[in-house]
N, C-alpha and C positions, 0 to 999 in steps of 0.2 A: 237594725230596722226589721220588723217582722215581714215575712213574705205573704203572698196572697192567701195561701192555705191557712196560715196562722191567723190572718185577719178573718177568714171565714169561720174558723173554729171559735174565735173570740166573739163573733157576732158583729164585727165591724163591717163585714160584707155579707149580704144575705145569700142564702143558699136553700136548696131543697133537701133538707136533712133526712137521712134514713135512720141512722142510729149513732150513739156514742156511748163511751164509758170513760173512765178516768184517764185512759191512755190512747184511745183511738177514736176516729171520727169518720163517718161516711156520708156522702151526699151525691146527688145526681150530677153528672157531667152536663154543663150547660151547652155543650156542642156534641151531643150524643151520636154515636154510630147507629145505635138501635135504642128502642124504648127500654128504659131501665138501666142504661149504661151508668155505672156508679163508680165513684172514686173512693178509695179507702186510704186514710193517712194516719200515721202516728201523730199524736199531739206534739211530741218532741220534734223540733225542727232540725232535721238532718238532711242534707242535700241528696246524698246517694244511698239508695236502699241497702247496698252491701257495706256501707259504713255504719249501719245501725248495730248496736250491741246485740248479742244473740237473744237476750230476753225480749227486747223490743221487736226484733225481726220475727221471732217465733210467735209473739203475741199478735203482730200484724197479720201473719198468715192465719192464725186461729180466728181472729176477728173477721178477716176477709171471708173465711169459709162460712161463718155464721151469716154474714151479709149475703153471700152467694146463695145459700139455701133459701133465704127470704125472697131473693130475686126470682129464683127458679120456681118457687111456689106461687109467684104472682104473675110473672111474664111467660107467655106461651113461647117456648124455645126448646131446642134440643139439649143445649149445654150452656154453662156460663164459662166464658173464656176469661183467663186472667192474663193481663198484659202489663209489663213493666217497661216503660220507655225511658223515663227519667231525664229527658232533655228539655222539656218545655217549661217546667216549673222546678226551681231548686228546693224541693221538699219531697222526700221519699214518698211514693204513693203507688198504688196499683189500680189498674182499670179492671172492673168486672163488667163484662159485656155479654148480654144474652145473645146467643147465636143459634142459627139453624144450619148455616153453611160456613165454611172456613172464610169465605169472602166477607161475611158480616163483621169480621174484626180487622178489616183492612182500613188503616187510618188514612188512606188516600181517597176513600169513598166520601161522597158528599155527606155532610152532617145533617141530621134531622132538624127541622124547624118545628118546634113545639110551642104551644101557647102556655102562658103562665098557669092556666087551669089544668092543662094536660100534665105539666111538670108536677103540680101539686097533687093531682090524683094519683100519679105513678108513685111519687115519694110516699104519700100516705098509705097506699096499698102495700108497698114493700115494707114500710115501717111496722104495719100491723102484723106482718108475718115474721118479723125479727124476734129471735129467741136467744 
């Protein structure tokens, strides 16, 4: 049975998509720590990031870098933090979080409450900067 991220990738569950190619997919986290908090996943459903084959893992890092550059050119921040937690959803993924201080990427922080329109505006702005 496909997991939640596979259902998002296939369009069964809606998301605020940033970018995709034949192997990878990125979309806004619906419980963001900061504006622009994005998830990047391989389309191949593998639970643990370090169980990915080397080609898929390296491709995920390359795609994540491209997404992070689009986020950085859209969202006012000092850096883009990359986090791999891997416990909450059994599908390898990375979090790309715009940060200005180290505390901005603390998952214990309260999550932002954004409207549908805010999510759409953020996703569309980042997508326009994706190359």
